[in-house]
N, C-alpha and C positions, 0 to 999 in steps of 0.2 A: 295863368289858373293858378300853377304849385305854386309858385312864388309869392304870388298874394298870402295864401294860405300858408305858406308859412311863416310870413313877415309878421301874418297874424298872430299867428300863435307865438312866437317870439317877443310880440309886442304882450301878448295876454302873460305869458310868462314873465315878463318885466315886471310888470303891474302888480304879480302874485308879491312877487322876491320884495319890491322895494313897501310893501302894504304890508307885509311879513317883520321886516326889520325895523321900522318906524325909522329914530336917528341912529341906529346902531350901525358899523357895518360888523357882521356874523362871523368870527374866527374860530376856525377851532384847530386850537394848539392840540396835537398829539405828539408832540416831541418829551422829552425827558424835563429839559428847563431847568437844568440842576443850576450852580454857583458857576463853574468850572466854561458853563457852555448855556448861557441862558437865552430863553425868549427873546428876540430885537424886535422892541414897538417903535416901528418906522412911523414920524409925524403924530408925534404925542398928543396934537391939541384936535386931532380927528378922533371922534369919536366910535371908538368899538368896544364890540362887548366878544371876549375872548373865550370860547367854552372850553374847560378844561378837568383833568380829573387827578385827584393826586393820589399817588401807590405807594404811599412809604416813605416819601423826602418833599420837604418843602419845595416849591416851585420859588423860580426866577426869571424875572421880565427884567430885562435893561431897555433907557433909553437912553440916547445920544441927543443933545441938542448945542447948536454953535452960537443958537439964540436964546433970549428969554424967553417963556413960553409961560402960557397956561398951563397947572399942570390941573387935574380930575383922576380920578381914582375911587371906586367902590367896589364892594363886594358882594353877590348875591349867590344864589343858589336854587337852581326849577324845584317849583312846590309839585309835588304830583297829586296830584285829587282831592280826595281827604287825606293825606299821609301827613300825619304829625314831622317839624323838625326836626331830622337825627342827627346833622352836624352843622356843626358853626365852624367858620372860618374866621381868620385870622389876618392879617397884612403888615407889614413893615416897608416903609420907606426908606432907603438906606443911600448914602451917598458914595461916590467911586471906593473907595478904601471901605465898603462895606459895614460903615458907621450908622447906629440909626439914627434920623433924622426925624421922621413920627411911625407914630407905632396905633392902631387899629387896633383893637381886644375884641373880635367877635362872641368870645367865650361870656360876655358880661352885657353883650349889647342886645337891647330887646328888638328881636330882628320881629319883622311884618310882612304881611302877605300883601304882594301887588299883583293884581290885572293886568298884564301889555295888552288893550287891544284889540291890535292890529294886527298882531302876532298871535292873539289869541292865545295865550299863555300865561301862567299862574307862576311868580320868584318868592321867593322869599326875599325880603332887602337886608341886609347888613352895614355894617358900619361904612362912609365913605370921607374921603377927602376934599371936601366941598362942601355943594349945599343944594338939596332939590335936584339931586343930578347935573348938577350947571358947579363949572370952577370958581372957587375964590380967593384963587392966590397967583401969584405969578414965583413961577423957578428963575434961578438964573440959570446960563448956559451953561454945561456938561455933562456927567454920566451921574445918571440915577438907578438904583434897582430897586424891583418892589421883589417881595417877597410874601409868597400868600402858603398860611402852615394854619394846623389846626392842629389838636391833642393827636393824635394818631395817622397823623397826613395821608388821610384816605378823605375819597368823596371826590363828587364831581359837585364843580363852583362853577360862577360866571364871572370873571374879571372885567369890569368896567369900565375903560380909561378915555381922556378927553370927552370936548362934550360940541366938537363942530362938526355940525351933519355933512357928509361927502359922500356923492355915489358915481365915481366915474364908470364908464360903462364897463372897466375893465373890471371893475368891483361888482359890478352887477352880474356878470356872465358866470364870475367864479360862482356868485352865491347860488346860483343854480344848481350847482352840483354842490355846493358844503349844506346848504341849509338843510333838504332833504337827512343827511347824516346826522345833524344836529340836532333834529327833532326827534329821529328814531332814539338816539342814543341818549337823551336830555332827558324825552315824554314818552314819545309812544309807547317803545317798551321798557318801560320801568313801572316798576310796582313797589309795594310799600315794604319797606326794609324791614327785614326780623327785629333786628335789635333795636332798642328806643334808648338811645342816648343822651336826646333831651325830647321833651314834650311841649308842645305849644297848642 
């Protein structure tokens, strides 16, 4: 009986986790992610939502691929209740020598509010390389970097990469521990900032 109850609880938790995540594997990046030690994005075609916070310097993400792959990247930020959008984020795609391939300027972009119904969370949606959250281009094999930044290099953001849904059991189990931390740090325990840089 105890084993049955435990199995039911785990099953219910897994359903809640999958429902909350929709198509993206949620990842909490608490590392520095600088140019010398970038955050490594494995399997770049697999859809991930990387939650992170700039604390004075840009963040760098590295992609290594031995084959041609479908590339997608987009930047968003959590929307807190009726708070205005106060920080916008930009991102660059760089080659293996840190030379610019593509720039997405979040400062001039018209960010828009979007409700993710499965996770029941609001986001501000910024620029993307792709269309409607999907890839529309291939990148050749090689090494690439994504640099995330804004005017002051501060604030919370979510970097979305890839567009293929994939939830192996190892990822689902990890999500049981990361989702509560993400929800707390990016929504539940966050209030409107005092300084208004941008109003929407």
